[in-house]
N, C-alpha and C positions, 0 to 999 in steps of 0.2 A: 618238209612241209609242201603240200600241193596248194600253192596260193590260188590258182585258178579255181580249184574245187571249192575252196573256202569262199571265194567270191560268188561262185554259182550257188552255193548253199545259202548265203546271206540274201542274195537277190531272190532266190526261190522262195524263201520264207515270206517275203513281201508279196509275191504273186499268190502264194497259197492263202494268205490272210486277206487278200483283196485290197492291199495297201500300196501296191506298186504305183508310183506316180508317173503318169504319162504326160509329156509336154507336147502340145500341138503347135504347129507352126502357124502363126497369125500375122497377117499383113494389115496394119491399121491404115485407114484412109484419112488423110488430113482434112479436117473440117466436117467429117461425117460420123464421128463417134456418136453412138456405140456400134456403128456398123463396121464390119471388118471382113477380111477374106481368109478362109481356112485353106491352107495349102496342104491337101491331103497326101498321104503316103504314096498313092498311085499316080501322083503328078497332076491330078485334076484340082479344080478350085470349087469352093462352095461359099456363098454369101452367108454370113452369120451375124448374130447380134450378141455382143458381149454383155453378160449379166453378173460377172464376178470380179470386175476390175476395181482397183482401189483409187482410180482416178475419179473420185466421187462426184465431182462437179464438171467434169469434161475439160478442165483447164489445160490438160496436155495438148489440146487441139485449139485452144483459144488464140485468136489473132494477136492479142496484146502480148502474150507470152512468146509466140513464134517470132513476132517482129523484134522483140527485145533480144532474143537469141540470135537472130540473123545479124542484127547490128553489132553485137559483141563479137560474133564469129568473124565478120568482115574486118572489124577493128583490131582484133587480137590474135586470130588464128584459133587452132583447135584446143591444144592442151594448156594446162596452167603453168607448166615449167618445173614443177617440183613440189616438195613439201612446203607448208606455209612458212616455216622458219628459214628456208633456204631461198626459194624464188617463187613460191606458189601463192603469195598473197598479192592480190591485185585490187584495184579500185572497185571492181565488181564484187569481190568478196566482202570488202568493207561496207559497201552500200547495202548488201544483203543483210549483214549483221546489224546494221543500223535500223533497217526495216523491221527485223525480228525483235530487237530490243524494244522498239517503239510499240510493236504489236502487243507484247506481253507487259508493257509498262515496267520494264526492267532496265537496269543501268547498262547491261551489256549482253551480247549473245556470241556464241562460238559455233561455227559451221563445221560439220564433219562430213565424211563421204556418205554416210547413211545414218538413220536413227538407231539402227542396231549398233553400229560402232560408237555412236554418241552415248548410248546407254552403257555398253560394255566398258568403254574407256573411262567414263565418269565414275561409275559405281565401283570399278576396280581401283580407281585412284584415290577416292575419298579417304580410305583408312590411312593412306600415307600422309594426308593432311591433318587428320584427326586420329592420332594413335589411340587404340582401344575402342574405336567406333563400333557400335552394335547397330546392324541394319535390320529393320522389321519389314518383311516383304509379304505382300498379299499372295496367297496361294496360287492365284491365277495370273500372276504377272507374266509378261512376255518373256520368251526364251532369252532375249538379249539382256534383260534385267537380271534374270536368274544366273546367266553366265557371268555377268560382271560382278555380281555379289559373290558367286562361288570362287572366282579367280582372285578376289582381293585378299583372301586368307584370313579375314577378320571374322568376328562373331556375327551370326545371323539368327534371326527368329522368323518363322513363317506363321502368319496368322491366317485363320480360316477366311475364305473369300468374303470381303465386305463385312466382316464380323468385328465391329468396334469393341464389343465386350471382350472378345478374345485378345484383341490388340492391347487393350488396357491392362488385362491380366499379365500379359507378357512383359509389358513395360514396367509394371509395378514390381515384378519379381526380380528385376535387374538392379544393379548398383545405381543409385540416383546420381552419382557423380560421373558416370560413364557417358561419353558423347553418344548421341543416338540419332538415327535417321529413319524415317518411315517412307518406304518406297511403294507407290501404288499407281494405278492408271485411272484416267477419267472414264473413258468408254472402253469396255472390254470387248474386243472385236468379234469373238466367236459367238457370244450370246447377245451382244449389244446392250448389256446392262451398264449402269453408271454407278460409280462409287459414292459412298456417303461422305462427300468431301468436307463439308463443314464440321461434321463430327470428328473426322480424322484430324483436321486442323485444331480443333478444341483439345483433343487428346495430346497432340504434339506440343501445344502451348503448355498444357498442364505438366508434362514431363520434360520440358525443355529440349524437345527433339526437333531436328531439321525435317522439312518436308520435301520429298522428291516426287514430282508428278509427271507421268508419261501421258501426254496429250496427243499422241500420234494419230489416233482415229477421230480426233475432235477438232484439231486446228483447221481453220477454214470453214468449218461446219456449224459451229455454235458460238454464241456471243454476238453482240452488235457489230463487232469488227472481225469476227472469225477467229478470235484468239483461243477459243475452246470453252470447255465447261467451266473452268475457273473464272473466266470473264463473265459467262452467262450468269453465274451464281454470285458474282461480286467478291470473289475470293483470291484474285491474283496476288494481292498484297500479302497474303498469308502463306503463299507457296515460295519456298526458298530456291528451288531449282526446278525449272520446267524443261522437259525433253519433248521434242516433237520432230516431225518429218516434213520434207518438201516434196515427197514422192507420192502422196495420196491426194488429198483435196487440192494441193497446189500443183499437182500434175507434172512435176519435173523430177528431181533427184536430189538426195542429200538429207542430212539430219542436223540437229542443233540442240544446244542447251541455251537457256536464258536465265540470268541470275544477277547478283551484284557484280560490279566491276572486279572486286577483289576475288570473288569465287571463280569467275570466269578466267581471270588471270592465273590463278593457281592451277586450275585444270589445264589450261593452255600450256603451262610451264612444266607440268609433271606427268601428264597422261601420254604413255607411249603410243596409244591408238590415234592420238592427234599428231604428236611430234613426228612420227616416222611414216606417215601416210601422205601420198601425193594429194593435193587439194583438188576439189571438183573444178572442171574447166570453167573459165570465165563466162562462156556462153550459157552454161547451165546456171551459174550464179545470177546472171542477168535475167534469165527467164524466170527463175524462182523469185527474185526480188519484184519483178513485174507482176507475178501472180499474187504474191502476198499483198502488194500495194492495191491491186485491183479488187481483191476479195475483202479488203477493209471496208468497202462501200457497196458490196454486192449482196445485200440482204435478200433481194428478190430471187437470186439464184439459190440461196439456201432454203428459202421458203418453198420454192418449186420442188427441190429435192425431197424435202420433208413431206410434201403433199403426195408425191409419187410413191414414197415409201409407205405412207398410210393407206393409200389406195390398194397397193399390192398386198399388204398385210390383211386388209379387210376382205379382199376377194379370195385369198387363199384360205383364210379362216372360215369363210362362208362355205367352202368346199369340204370343210372338216379336216384340212391338212394341219398337222401339229406344228404350227409356227411358234417361234420363241419371240415374244414381243415385250421389249422393255422401253418402248417409246422412242427409240433412236433410229438412225438412218439405215441400220443393218437389218436384213430380213433372213434369219436362219430358219430352215425347215428341217425338223428332226427326222432322220431316217432310222438311226439306231443299228445299222448293219453295214459294214464296209463294202460287201459284195453288192448289195442292193443300191447303195449310194453310188458306186462306180457305174452300175448298170444304168441307172436313171440318167446320170451325167452323160454317158456314152449315147444313149438313145435320144436325149434332148439335142445333142450336137448333130448326130448323123441323120435323124429323121425330121428335126424341126429347125435346124440351124440356130439353136440356142446354146450358147457356151457358158457353162458354169462348172467349175471344178469341184469334185467331191472333197470334203474336209474330213479326214480320217485321223486316227492315232498316228503319231504322238501329238499332233496339233490340238486335238481334243481327246478326252478320255475314251477308252473303249466303251462301246455301247451308246455313245452320244454322237455318232457319225451324222453328218448333216450336209445339206446343200446350203450355201450361203450366198444369197442374192444381194446385190448392191445397186438398187435403182438410182438413176441420176436424173438431173433436170432435163436431159436431152433424150431420155427414153420416151417414146411416143405412147399415146393411148393404144395404138395398134400393137406396139411392142408388148405392152402389158397384157393385152387380150391374148396374144399368141402364147405368151408364157403361161398364163393361167389355164388356158385350154389344154396345153401340152401337159402340164403337171397333173391336171385332172385325169387325163387319159392314161398317162404312164403310172400314176399311183394305183389305179385300178388294175392295170396290166401286171404290175409287180405284186398285186394282192397285199398291199400294205394297209395297216389299220388306219382308220380316220378318227380324228378326235370327235367327241360328242358335240354335235352342232349346238346343243343347248348350253354348253359349258361357257 
């Protein structure tokens, strides 16, 4: 076997399909987000504006977060010291979990190294706790949820995206006595659409199923205290397990689940992805707790972000660009071709200093390739102007179709 040749062939396929992912070197500037510096391959530098970050509210640069991290770093040092069950549980981890449980009005919370690990570890562990468990998963659930469900070895059913009629049909066809769980997201990040949460909760109640909600792209962003779409819609009490992240709107790192004390204790005790993983550093836990605490009363920041998202959508739509608008903070522009998507992304960066990564297969289905913009409260009017004008020129340069302006 010529292993190098096989690797060359695998990478070559990505290049041929226009799906090869290029990581650019970025140096963020403290206190100046979304401004950054691009360290180009030739050794020169270029000022850029980041338009594709998941630090939705700029909290990764917020003084309250940085100060909390500095204090914890000076007090405890860099690392956590080990896994949570050996030496990696500190007062900072416990304070963070208390903040998160309070945020979601749950009895307890459990912090993981990432929301991916939290999903994978929890969903792969649940069948150990409920033998014979059947998991009903939305077709567009995140890869971490799919992987956790796949690895658990139990029964699964996939219902069409946000299709509650199909979900009910699947539940009705299974043994009424079997334990059941419905796994879904609040905000689906590639299109920015929101699930029919109340209808799913009603169906779960009808069939005696647990509800598992991924609020990764919603925490910090929605609800009077930033607890997510479930809080905004008054449904937190009907969700059994909430998964979310500390790495997007909260601007730091890590993931978690929130649930009953008994459920959290069981996952803590049985999930290998929690038991055998070194915990996040105390400084990270301190920064995350400060961010969660701050955003519980920062509605003005959320309002500003929504305002900028609405402005950007309105202006791109006025140009006839095919945006996908479900009323959330995410602004996807449909390109439909991986080569064009990469070309526009490269030209935005090199010619206009605008950084947005192309979203290609397998993140989205083939033929739905897109640019995904994430406006923040700290993007300025000038930033939006430059982006809109650049997109107008490049769309014409690439001879891409525009939507009907009357639509």
